[in-house]
C-alpha positions as CSV (number, residue, x, y, z in Angstrom):
1,X,0.0,0.0,0.0
2,X,1.6,3.3,-1.1
3,X,1.3,6.5,0.8
4,X,-1.5,7.9,-1.2
5,X,-3.6,4.8,-0.6
6,X,-2.9,5.0,3.1
7,X,-3.9,8.7,3.2
8,X,-7.1,7.9,1.4
9,X,-7.9,5.3,4.0
10,X,-7.2,7.8,6.8
11,X,-9.6,10.3,5.0
12,X,-12.3,7.6,5.0
13,X,-11.9,7.0,8.8
14,X,-12.0,10.8,9.5
15,X,-15.0,11.6,7.3
16,X,-17.8,10.4,9.8
17,X,-16.1,12.3,12.6
18,X,-16.0,15.5,10.6
19,X,-19.6,15.1,9.5
20,X,-20.6,14.9,13.2
21,X,-18.6,18.1,14.0
22,X,-17.0,16.1,16.8
23,X,-13.8,18.0,17.2
24,X,-12.7,16.3,20.5
25,X,-12.8,13.0,18.7
26,X,-11.1,14.2,15.5
27,X,-8.1,11.8,15.6
28,X,-7.6,8.2,14.4
29,X,-5.5,5.8,16.3
30,X,-2.6,4.3,14.4
31,X,-3.8,0.9,15.5
32,X,-7.2,1.5,13.8
33,X,-5.5,2.7,10.7
34,X,-3.3,-0.4,10.7
35,X,-6.3,-2.7,11.1
36,X,-8.2,-1.0,8.2
37,X,-5.1,-1.3,6.0
38,X,-4.6,-5.0,6.8
39,X,-8.2,-5.7,6.0
40,X,-7.5,-4.4,2.5
41,X,-4.0,-5.9,2.2
42,X,-3.5,-8.8,4.6
43,X,0.3,-9.0,3.9
44,X,0.8,-5.6,5.6
45,X,2.3,-5.5,9.1
46,X,1.8,-2.8,11.8
47,X,5.4,-1.9,11.3
48,X,4.8,-1.2,7.6
49,X,1.9,1.2,8.5
50,X,3.9,2.9,11.3
51,X,6.8,3.4,8.9
52,X,4.5,4.9,6.3
53,X,2.9,7.2,8.9
54,X,6.4,8.5,9.8
55,X,7.0,9.3,6.1
56,X,3.7,11.1,5.8
57,X,4.6,13.2,8.9
58,X,7.9,14.2,7.3
59,X,6.0,15.1,4.1
60,X,3.6,17.3,6.2
61,X,0.6,15.3,5.3
62,X,-0.4,14.3,8.9
63,X,-0.2,15.5,12.5
64,X,0.7,13.1,15.3
65,X,-0.8,13.1,18.9
66,X,0.7,11.1,21.8
67,X,-1.3,9.1,24.2
68,X,-1.0,11.5,27.1
69,X,-3.1,9.4,29.4
70,X,-0.6,6.5,29.1
71,X,2.5,8.8,29.4
72,X,1.4,10.2,32.7
73,X,2.7,13.6,31.9
74,X,6.1,12.4,30.8
75,X,7.6,13.7,27.6
76,X,7.6,11.1,24.8
77,X,11.0,10.0,23.6
78,X,11.9,10.5,20.0
79,X,14.1,12.4,17.5
80,X,13.7,15.8,15.7
81,X,14.2,15.8,12.0
82,X,13.9,18.3,9.1
83,X,10.6,18.4,7.3
84,X,10.7,17.5,3.6
85,X,8.1,20.0,2.6
86,X,7.6,22.7,5.2
87,X,9.7,25.7,5.8
88,X,9.8,28.5,8.4
89,X,11.5,31.9,8.9
90,X,15.0,31.5,10.4
91,X,15.3,35.2,11.3
92,X,12.3,36.1,13.5
93,X,14.0,39.3,14.6
94,X,13.7,40.5,11.0
95,X,9.9,40.5,10.8
96,X,9.9,44.2,9.7
97,X,11.5,43.1,6.5
98,X,14.6,45.3,6.6
99,X,16.6,42.5,5.0
100,X,15.6,39.7,2.6
101,X,14.2,36.9,4.8
102,X,16.0,33.6,5.2
103,X,14.3,30.3,5.6
104,X,15.0,26.9,7.2
105,X,13.3,23.6,7.2
106,X,10.7,23.2,9.9
107,X,11.7,20.7,12.6
108,X,9.4,17.6,12.9
109,X,9.3,15.4,16.0
110,X,9.1,11.7,15.4
111,X,8.5,9.4,18.4
112,X,10.7,6.3,18.9
113,X,7.6,4.1,19.2
114,X,4.2,4.8,17.6
115,X,2.0,2.2,19.3
116,X,-0.8,4.0,21.1
117,X,-0.3,7.2,19.1
118,X,-3.0,9.0,17.1
119,X,-2.9,11.0,13.8
120,X,-5.0,13.5,11.9
121,X,-4.6,14.5,8.3
122,X,-3.8,18.0,7.3
123,X,-7.0,18.2,5.4
124,X,-9.0,17.3,8.5
125,X,-7.1,19.9,10.5
126,X,-7.9,22.6,7.9
127,X,-11.6,21.7,8.1
128,X,-11.5,21.9,11.9
129,X,-9.9,25.4,11.8
130,X,-12.4,26.6,9.2
131,X,-15.3,25.3,11.4
132,X,-13.7,27.0,14.5
133,X,-13.6,30.3,12.6
134,X,-17.2,30.0,11.6
135,X,-18.2,29.3,15.2
136,X,-16.5,32.5,16.3
137,X,-18.9,34.5,14.1
138,X,-21.9,32.6,15.5
139,X,-22.2,30.4,12.4
140,X,-22.7,26.6,12.4
141,X,-19.6,24.6,11.5
142,X,-21.3,23.2,8.3
143,X,-18.4,20.8,7.7
144,X,-20.9,18.6,5.9
145,X,-20.7,21.2,3.1
146,X,-17.0,20.7,2.7
147,X,-16.1,18.5,-0.3
148,X,-14.1,16.0,1.7
149,X,-13.4,13.4,-0.9
150,X,-10.0,12.3,-2.3
151,X,-10.5,11.7,-5.9
152,X,-7.9,9.9,-8.1
153,X,-6.4,12.3,-10.6
154,X,-5.6,10.6,-13.9
155,X,-3.8,12.3,-16.8
156,X,-4.4,11.4,-20.5
157,X,-1.7,9.0,-21.6
158,X,1.2,10.6,-23.5
159,X,2.3,8.7,-26.6
160,X,6.0,8.4,-27.0
161,X,7.0,9.8,-30.3
162,X,3.6,11.6,-30.4
163,X,5.0,15.0,-31.4
164,X,6.9,13.6,-34.4
165,X,3.9,11.5,-35.4
166,X,1.5,14.5,-35.1
167,X,3.9,16.7,-37.1
168,X,4.2,14.0,-39.8
169,X,0.4,13.6,-40.1
170,X,-0.3,17.4,-40.2
171,X,2.4,18.0,-42.8
172,X,0.9,15.2,-44.8
173,X,-2.5,17.0,-44.7
174,X,-0.8,20.2,-45.9
175,X,1.0,18.4,-48.7
176,X,-2.2,16.6,-49.8
177,X,-3.9,19.9,-50.4
178,X,-6.3,19.6,-47.6
179,X,-5.3,23.0,-46.2
180,X,-5.8,24.8,-49.5
181,X,-6.9,28.1,-47.8
182,X,-3.3,28.6,-46.7
183,X,-1.7,31.1,-49.2
184,X,1.7,29.5,-48.6
185,X,1.4,25.8,-47.8
186,X,5.2,25.4,-47.7
187,X,5.4,28.0,-44.9
188,X,2.5,26.3,-43.1
189,X,4.3,22.9,-43.2
190,X,7.5,24.5,-42.0
191,X,5.7,26.2,-39.2
192,X,4.2,22.9,-38.0
193,X,7.6,21.3,-38.1
194,X,9.3,24.2,-36.2
195,X,6.7,24.2,-33.5
196,X,6.8,20.4,-33.0
197,X,10.6,20.3,-32.8
198,X,10.6,23.3,-30.5
199,X,8.1,21.7,-28.1
200,X,10.1,18.4,-28.1
201,X,13.3,20.2,-27.3
202,X,11.8,22.5,-24.6
203,X,10.1,19.6,-22.7
204,X,13.0,17.1,-23.3
205,X,10.7,14.4,-24.5
206,X,8.9,13.6,-27.8
207,X,5.5,12.8,-26.3
208,X,2.0,14.1,-26.9
209,X,-1.5,13.1,-25.7
210,X,-4.1,12.2,-28.3
211,X,-6.4,15.1,-27.4
212,X,-3.5,17.6,-27.8
213,X,-2.9,16.4,-31.4
214,X,-6.7,16.4,-32.1
215,X,-6.9,20.0,-30.9
216,X,-3.9,21.0,-33.0
217,X,-5.4,19.5,-36.1
218,X,-8.9,20.8,-35.4
219,X,-7.8,24.4,-35.1
220,X,-5.7,24.2,-38.3
221,X,-8.6,22.5,-40.1
222,X,-11.0,25.3,-39.1
223,X,-8.6,27.9,-40.5
224,X,-7.2,26.3,-43.6
225,X,-9.5,23.4,-44.7
226,X,-12.3,24.7,-46.9
227,X,-14.4,21.6,-46.2
228,X,-14.2,21.9,-42.4
229,X,-17.6,21.8,-40.8
230,X,-16.5,23.8,-37.7
231,X,-15.1,27.2,-37.1
232,X,-14.2,26.9,-33.4
233,X,-12.6,24.3,-31.1
234,X,-13.4,23.7,-27.5
235,X,-11.1,21.5,-25.3
236,X,-12.2,20.2,-21.9
237,X,-9.9,18.2,-19.6
238,X,-9.0,17.8,-16.0
239,X,-6.3,19.7,-14.0
240,X,-2.8,19.2,-15.3
241,X,-4.0,17.2,-18.3
242,X,-2.2,19.4,-20.8
243,X,-4.8,21.9,-22.0
244,X,-2.2,24.6,-22.3
245,X,-0.3,22.8,-25.0
246,X,-3.6,21.8,-26.6
247,X,-4.2,25.4,-27.5
248,X,-0.6,26.7,-27.5
249,X,0.4,24.4,-30.3
250,X,-2.0,25.7,-32.9
251,X,-1.4,29.3,-31.7
252,X,2.3,29.0,-32.1
253,X,1.9,27.3,-35.4
254,X,-0.3,30.2,-36.7
255,X,1.9,33.0,-35.5
256,X,5.0,31.4,-36.8
257,X,3.3,30.7,-40.2
258,X,2.1,34.4,-40.4
259,X,5.6,35.6,-39.6
260,X,7.1,33.3,-42.3
261,X,4.6,34.8,-44.7
262,X,5.6,38.3,-43.7
263,X,2.1,39.2,-42.6
264,X,1.8,42.1,-40.2
265,X,5.4,42.4,-39.1
266,X,4.5,41.3,-35.5
267,X,1.8,38.7,-34.9
268,X,0.1,38.4,-31.5
269,X,-2.1,35.9,-29.8
270,X,-4.0,36.7,-26.5
271,X,-5.0,34.1,-24.0
272,X,-7.4,35.2,-21.2
273,X,-7.2,33.4,-17.9
274,X,-9.7,33.7,-14.9
275,X,-6.9,34.4,-12.4
276,X,-3.8,36.4,-12.5
277,X,-1.8,33.6,-10.8
278,X,-2.6,31.4,-13.8
279,X,-1.2,34.0,-16.2
280,X,2.1,34.2,-14.3
281,X,2.4,30.4,-14.3
282,X,1.6,30.1,-18.0
283,X,3.9,33.0,-19.0
284,X,6.8,31.1,-17.5
285,X,5.6,27.9,-19.1
286,X,5.3,29.5,-22.6
287,X,8.5,31.5,-22.3
288,X,10.4,28.2,-22.1
289,X,9.7,26.9,-25.6
290,X,9.3,30.4,-27.0
291,X,12.5,32.0,-25.9
292,X,15.1,29.6,-24.7
293,X,15.4,25.9,-25.6
294,X,13.6,26.1,-28.9
295,X,15.4,29.3,-30.1
296,X,17.4,27.4,-32.7
297,X,14.2,26.2,-34.4
298,X,12.7,29.7,-34.4
299,X,16.0,31.1,-35.9
300,X,15.9,28.4,-38.6
301,X,12.6,29.7,-39.7
302,X,13.8,33.3,-39.4
303,X,11.2,34.0,-36.7
304,X,11.5,35.3,-33.1
305,X,8.8,34.2,-30.7
306,X,8.4,35.4,-27.1
307,X,5.9,35.3,-24.3
308,X,4.9,38.5,-22.7
309,X,2.7,39.1,-19.6
310,X,0.3,41.9,-20.1
311,X,0.3,44.6,-17.4
312,X,-3.4,44.9,-17.7
313,X,-6.1,42.8,-16.2
314,X,-9.4,42.0,-17.8
315,X,-12.3,41.9,-15.4
316,X,-11.7,41.1,-11.7
317,X,-8.5,39.0,-11.2
318,X,-8.3,37.9,-14.8
319,X,-5.2,38.3,-16.9
320,X,-3.9,38.2,-20.4
321,X,-0.9,36.3,-21.8
322,X,0.5,37.5,-25.1
323,X,2.5,35.4,-27.5
324,X,4.3,37.5,-30.1
325,X,6.3,36.6,-33.2
326,X,8.2,38.6,-35.7
327,X,11.2,38.4,-38.0
328,X,14.6,37.9,-36.5
329,X,16.7,41.0,-36.7
330,X,19.9,40.4,-38.6
331,X,23.0,42.1,-37.3
């Protein structure tokens, strides 16, 4: 049983306690967790579960509580180790910010023996704190309204060699005359090749999901195929599935193609996001293939592509990411 599966099991044991708003009982004994884990995987031992709990503590996923009634007021024995994920300020005297802050790893206490101890997930602790804040304002805890479910996140499978295969298929469509609306099919085929090789170099792997290739083809068909039955493309996928590349590939292809054709001098594509934080993340993501690793491919085509973050916001908290292309300046 891996750590994610053990954490899911802990969530299941905590859920009925949370739904009762029973904060005093919001803890699960390691013995109960071990019994539940053994019921699913009989080969597991209590020591296996205790070792995994220690790893989860170092990762900041759980809190540990000693059996004070058995300790009789004595301090539990154990060691202090550095957290793997949590940091804290090391210069508390500098809270006024006169100098750049320095950070250190938070210290985590791990007991020598875990039998009799209890644990609580970080998610359960966050729910408890939210409920406590609601109670301070005279509101009911309403933890039943909290979406307390751990759902497995699956990403569409990336096909090895997928970028090369997608480029070959799209170039074949161009050469067959399917994209006859393009005024310069040679430039379109070169733009597809440049963008594909640029993506492969920037990511370090020649892999692409099926829906990313379909999105790339769908947008190009709507623009250049006179027999296309659609004029727009919508892509829906889960978090971290690769939606950015699904629309960035046709965008980059189009602006490189237009630059190769000498259209407009500088070509721009705007992408609107619901939150400014997403714009910052995507600006960094798109700057990688646009400016750095893929630069030799843009130069081969005589094109310079760059990502620029717009200083303006559209609506409340929304932002705009601009992708620009233009001819390379010869010195």
